[in-house]
C-alpha positions as CSV (number, residue, x, y, z in Angstrom):
1,M,-237.6,-63.2,-12.2
2,Q,-239.9,-61.0,-14.3
3,T,-242.1,-60.4,-11.3
4,F,-239.1,-59.4,-9.2
5,R,-237.9,-56.9,-12.0
6,K,-241.3,-55.2,-11.9
7,A,-241.7,-55.2,-8.1
8,L,-238.3,-54.0,-7.1
9,P,-238.6,-50.4,-8.4
10,V,-242.0,-50.1,-6.7
11,I,-240.7,-51.4,-3.4
12,L,-237.7,-49.0,-3.6
13,S,-240.1,-46.2,-4.3
14,L,-242.1,-47.1,-1.2
15,I,-238.9,-47.3,1.0
16,L,-237.7,-43.9,-0.2
17,A,-241.0,-42.1,0.4
18,T,-241.5,-43.7,3.8
19,G,-237.9,-43.1,4.7
20,M,-238.4,-39.4,4.1
21,V,-241.3,-39.2,6.5
22,A,-239.4,-41.2,9.1
23,A,-236.4,-38.9,8.8
24,S,-238.7,-36.0,9.4
25,E,-240.0,-37.5,12.6
26,L,-236.6,-38.5,13.8
27,L,-235.2,-35.0,13.2
28,H,-238.4,-33.3,14.4
29,D,-238.6,-31.1,11.2
30,K,-241.6,-31.4,8.9
31,E,-239.8,-29.3,6.3
32,I,-238.0,-32.5,5.3
33,I,-241.3,-33.9,3.9
34,F,-241.4,-32.9,0.3
35,P,-244.6,-34.6,-1.1
36,E,-243.5,-34.3,-4.7
37,I,-240.8,-36.9,-4.0
38,T,-243.4,-39.6,-4.0
39,A,-244.4,-38.3,-7.5
40,V,-240.8,-38.3,-8.7
41,A,-240.4,-41.9,-7.3
42,I,-243.5,-43.0,-9.3
43,G,-242.3,-41.3,-12.5
44,A,-238.6,-42.2,-12.3
45,L,-238.8,-45.7,-10.6
46,A,-242.2,-47.3,-10.4
47,A,-243.1,-46.5,-14.0
48,P,-241.6,-48.9,-16.6
49,K,-240.4,-45.9,-18.5
50,Q,-239.6,-42.5,-17.1
51,S,-242.6,-40.3,-17.2
52,W,-240.8,-37.1,-18.3
53,N,-238.4,-36.3,-21.1
54,A,-235.4,-35.2,-18.9
55,S,-231.9,-36.3,-18.2
56,R,-231.0,-37.0,-14.5
57,L,-228.7,-34.0,-14.2
58,R,-231.2,-31.6,-15.8
59,L,-234.0,-33.0,-13.7
60,L,-232.1,-32.5,-10.5
61,L,-231.0,-28.9,-11.5
62,T,-234.5,-28.0,-12.6
63,I,-236.3,-29.1,-9.4
64,T,-233.5,-27.6,-7.2
65,A,-233.8,-24.2,-9.0
66,A,-237.6,-24.3,-8.6
67,A,-237.3,-25.1,-4.9
68,V,-234.8,-22.3,-4.3
69,I,-237.1,-19.8,-6.2
70,G,-240.2,-21.0,-4.2
71,V,-238.5,-20.5,-0.9
72,G,-237.2,-17.1,-2.0
73,L,-240.7,-16.0,-3.0
74,A,-241.9,-16.9,0.5
75,F,-239.8,-14.0,1.8
76,V,-241.3,-11.5,-0.7
77,P,-243.9,-9.2,0.9
78,L,-246.6,-9.7,-1.7
79,L,-250.1,-11.2,-1.4
80,T,-250.2,-15.0,-2.0
81,V,-252.6,-14.4,-4.9
82,I,-249.8,-12.6,-6.6
83,K,-247.0,-14.9,-5.6
84,I,-248.7,-18.0,-6.9
85,P,-248.7,-16.9,-10.6
86,L,-245.1,-15.7,-10.1
87,A,-244.1,-19.1,-8.8
88,I,-245.8,-20.9,-11.7
89,L,-244.2,-18.6,-14.2
90,C,-240.7,-19.0,-12.6
91,A,-241.1,-22.8,-12.5
92,I,-242.1,-23.0,-16.1
93,A,-239.2,-20.8,-17.0
94,C,-236.9,-23.3,-15.3
95,V,-238.5,-26.2,-17.2
96,T,-238.2,-24.3,-20.5
97,A,-234.6,-23.2,-19.8
98,S,-233.6,-26.8,-19.0
99,K,-235.1,-28.0,-22.3
100,T,-237.0,-30.7,-20.4
101,E,-240.6,-31.6,-19.8
102,F,-240.1,-32.0,-16.0
103,L,-243.3,-30.3,-14.9
104,P,-243.1,-31.5,-11.2
105,A,-240.8,-28.5,-10.8
106,V,-244.0,-26.4,-10.6
107,S,-245.0,-28.1,-7.4
108,A,-241.5,-27.7,-5.9
109,C,-241.8,-23.9,-6.5
110,V,-245.5,-23.4,-5.6
111,L,-245.5,-25.5,-2.3
112,P,-243.3,-23.2,-0.3
113,V,-245.3,-20.2,-1.4
114,L,-248.6,-21.7,-0.3
115,L,-247.2,-23.0,3.0
116,G,-244.9,-20.0,3.7
117,T,-241.8,-22.2,3.8
118,K,-238.7,-20.2,4.4
119,S,-236.3,-22.9,5.7
120,P,-233.3,-24.1,3.7
121,V,-234.1,-27.6,5.1
122,Y,-236.8,-27.8,2.4
123,I,-234.3,-27.1,-0.4
124,G,-231.9,-29.6,1.2
125,S,-234.6,-32.3,1.3
126,V,-235.5,-31.7,-2.4
127,I,-231.9,-32.1,-3.4
128,V,-231.1,-35.1,-1.2
129,M,-234.3,-37.1,-1.9
130,T,-234.3,-36.4,-5.6
131,S,-230.6,-37.4,-5.8
132,L,-231.4,-40.7,-4.0
133,I,-234.2,-41.5,-6.4
134,L,-232.0,-40.7,-9.4
135,L,-229.1,-42.7,-8.0
136,T,-231.5,-45.6,-7.4
137,Q,-232.7,-45.3,-11.0
138,L,-229.1,-45.3,-12.3
139,T,-228.3,-48.4,-10.2
140,L,-231.3,-50.3,-11.6
141,E,-230.3,-49.4,-15.1
142,K,-226.7,-50.5,-14.5
143,C,-228.0,-53.8,-13.2
144,G,-230.3,-54.3,-16.2
145,L,-233.4,-54.1,-14.1
146,R,-234.8,-51.0,-15.7
147,E,-235.0,-49.6,-19.3
148,K,-232.5,-46.8,-19.8
149,N,-234.0,-43.3,-20.2
150,V,-233.2,-41.5,-23.5
151,F,-233.3,-37.8,-23.3
152,T,-234.1,-35.6,-26.3
153,P,-233.7,-31.8,-25.6
154,V,-236.9,-29.8,-26.1
155,N,-236.1,-26.7,-28.1
156,P,-238.7,-24.0,-27.3
157,D,-240.6,-22.7,-30.3
158,K,-243.5,-20.3,-30.8
159,Q,-246.1,-23.1,-30.3
160,L,-244.5,-24.1,-27.0
161,F,-244.4,-20.5,-25.8
162,A,-248.0,-19.9,-26.8
163,L,-249.1,-23.1,-25.0
164,R,-247.2,-22.1,-21.8
165,I,-248.8,-18.7,-21.8
166,R,-252.3,-20.2,-22.0
167,Q,-251.4,-22.8,-19.4
168,I,-250.0,-20.2,-16.9
169,S,-252.9,-17.9,-17.5
170,A,-255.5,-20.6,-16.9
171,A,-253.8,-22.0,-13.8
172,S,-253.4,-18.5,-12.4
173,I,-257.1,-17.7,-12.9
174,I,-258.2,-20.9,-11.2
175,C,-255.9,-20.1,-8.2
176,I,-257.3,-16.6,-7.6
177,I,-260.3,-17.5,-5.3
178,P,-258.6,-20.3,-3.3
179,A,-255.6,-18.0,-2.8
180,L,-257.8,-15.1,-1.6
181,T,-259.8,-17.3,0.8
182,M,-256.7,-19.4,1.8
183,E,-258.6,-22.7,0.9
184,I,-255.3,-23.9,-0.6
185,F,-256.2,-27.5,-1.0
186,F,-258.3,-26.6,-4.0
187,I,-255.1,-25.6,-5.7
188,A,-252.7,-28.2,-4.2
189,P,-249.5,-28.0,-6.2
190,P,-249.7,-31.6,-7.6
191,L,-253.1,-30.6,-9.1
192,I,-251.4,-27.7,-10.9
193,V,-248.8,-30.2,-12.2
194,A,-251.6,-32.5,-13.3
195,F,-253.2,-29.7,-15.2
196,F,-250.0,-28.9,-17.1
197,E,-249.5,-32.6,-17.9
198,M,-253.1,-33.0,-19.2
199,S,-253.2,-29.8,-21.2
200,K,-250.1,-30.8,-23.3
201,P,-250.8,-31.5,-27.0
202,H,-252.0,-35.1,-27.6
203,S,-252.0,-35.8,-23.9
204,K,-252.8,-39.4,-23.2
205,L,-253.6,-38.4,-19.6
206,L,-256.5,-36.3,-20.8
207,E,-257.9,-39.3,-22.6
208,R,-257.8,-41.2,-19.3
209,S,-258.9,-38.3,-17.1
210,P,-261.5,-40.4,-15.2
211,Q,-258.9,-42.8,-14.1
212,A,-256.4,-40.0,-13.3
213,A,-259.1,-38.3,-11.2
214,S,-259.9,-41.5,-9.4
215,L,-256.2,-42.0,-8.5
216,I,-256.1,-38.5,-7.0
217,V,-259.2,-39.2,-4.9
218,I,-257.8,-42.6,-3.8
219,A,-254.5,-40.9,-2.9
220,S,-256.2,-38.2,-0.8
221,V,-258.5,-40.5,1.0
222,S,-255.9,-43.1,1.8
223,G,-253.5,-40.4,3.1
224,V,-256.1,-38.8,5.3
225,L,-257.6,-42.0,6.6
226,S,-254.2,-43.7,7.4
227,R,-252.9,-40.6,9.2
228,F,-256.2,-40.1,11.1
229,L,-256.6,-43.7,12.2
230,L,-253.0,-44.7,12.7
231,T,-251.4,-41.6,14.1
232,E,-254.1,-39.3,15.5
233,K,-256.1,-42.2,17.0
234,L,-253.5,-44.9,17.7
235,N,-250.5,-42.7,18.2
236,L,-248.3,-44.6,15.8
237,P,-245.3,-42.9,14.2
238,L,-246.2,-40.9,11.1
239,A,-244.0,-43.1,9.0
240,V,-246.5,-46.0,9.5
241,P,-249.5,-44.3,7.8
242,A,-247.1,-42.8,5.2
243,A,-246.1,-46.4,4.3
244,V,-249.8,-47.5,4.1
245,S,-250.8,-44.5,2.0
246,C,-247.9,-44.9,-0.4
247,T,-248.5,-48.6,-0.7
248,V,-252.2,-48.0,-1.6
249,I,-251.4,-45.5,-4.3
250,L,-248.5,-47.6,-5.7
251,I,-250.7,-50.6,-6.0
252,A,-253.4,-48.5,-7.6
253,V,-251.2,-47.0,-10.3
254,C,-249.7,-50.5,-11.1
255,R,-253.2,-52.1,-11.3
256,M,-254.5,-49.3,-13.5
257,K,-251.2,-49.2,-15.5
258,L,-251.5,-45.4,-15.3
259,Y,-248.3,-44.1,-13.7
260,F,-249.6,-40.7,-12.9
261,P,-247.0,-39.0,-10.6
262,P,-249.2,-36.2,-9.1
263,C,-251.3,-38.8,-7.3
264,G,-248.1,-39.8,-5.4
265,A,-247.6,-36.3,-4.1
266,I,-251.3,-36.1,-3.1
267,A,-250.9,-39.3,-1.1
268,T,-248.0,-37.8,0.9
269,L,-249.4,-34.3,1.3
270,P,-251.7,-35.2,4.3
271,F,-248.6,-35.7,6.4
272,I,-247.7,-32.1,6.5
273,I,-251.1,-30.4,6.9
274,P,-252.7,-29.5,10.3
275,E,-254.9,-32.2,11.9
276,E,-257.9,-29.9,11.8
277,A,-257.6,-29.8,8.0
278,L,-257.7,-33.5,7.4
279,L,-261.5,-33.7,7.1
280,I,-261.8,-31.1,4.3
281,F,-258.7,-32.2,2.5
282,P,-260.2,-35.0,0.3
283,F,-263.2,-32.9,-0.7
284,E,-261.2,-29.8,-1.7
285,I,-258.7,-32.0,-3.6
286,A,-261.6,-33.7,-5.5
287,A,-263.2,-30.4,-6.4
288,G,-259.9,-28.9,-7.4
289,T,-259.2,-31.9,-9.6
290,L,-262.5,-31.4,-11.5
291,F,-261.7,-27.7,-12.1
292,F,-258.2,-28.4,-13.4
293,I,-259.4,-31.3,-15.6
294,A,-262.2,-29.1,-17.0
295,A,-259.6,-26.4,-17.7
296,A,-257.3,-28.9,-19.5
297,F,-260.3,-30.0,-21.7
298,A,-261.1,-26.3,-22.5
299,L,-257.5,-25.6,-23.5
300,S,-257.4,-28.8,-25.6
301,K,-260.6,-27.8,-27.4
302,E,-259.4,-24.2,-27.9
303,R,-256.2,-25.5,-29.5
304,R,-258.1,-27.8,-31.9
305,I,-260.3,-24.8,-32.9
306,I,-257.2,-22.6,-33.5
307,L,-255.5,-25.3,-35.6
308,R,-258.7,-25.8,-37.6
309,V,-259.0,-22.1,-38.3
310,K,-255.4,-21.8,-39.3
311,K,-255.8,-24.8,-41.7
312,I,-258.8,-23.1,-43.3
313,L,-257.1,-19.7,-43.7
314,R,-253.8,-21.2,-44.9
315,P,-253.3,-20.4,-48.6
316,Q,-253.9,-23.3,-50.9
317,N,-251.1,-24.1,-53.3
């Protein structure tokens, strides 16, 4: 029974992620594939405890608002190198306004900017798929098969605003060269989300950065290989390699006991990129991961130095 309780949310995560890709094929519309859904499934279903401090309603509203803003920015006649920081800023504003810590909203906003997505289908997919995941989570809680999520509103303060400014600035700087050269996999949106997660104060993810990086590499390689071998070579439906890739990453996160949502999005991302980009995808993802992890360590070290200086300068009573 205990094994069933643990396996059911993982299986349901796999079904939802694969179903999204299958729906995309049936309706002949790749805008339906929203890679971050696999990340949301890992954080809201597969993980024993929800990965983010957010209520269901606020989570849905936050990711929807971010997706709408991202699609809107795709219409704005500005250079991508300018729109990316705007997208990150807007997404973080949505997260802050919702008083949650639901950082995958950043990916929902940045992805349409990078891909030039202008279709309302993207927004509809975000709403429908996120709602299905949250409804599944609620059902599992009602059946006693999952621990109930307790939401505590995050009230913004000076420290949070200062952290967000540093995070947005660092992420924007890292994105400049890839945005100018259009080598966008270096700055794949899930990697930006991972950076924000790792650069939080007392981040446990930062302490396990080697494992987190390995999960991202596993996700990128499994996604690319499964699509290349099963779809491009054997002409199988795209849902088949999607199921394989998602199965691999779900097994990996469960074995490592590191429920790291961005790796789920990376596992699904290869199913919306051009075939000619498959070869370079894992290498650019790996390089981008190292840059963002290094930036997270730098911010963490900077924060410790600032706190130490403040402690020294604080008047002694």
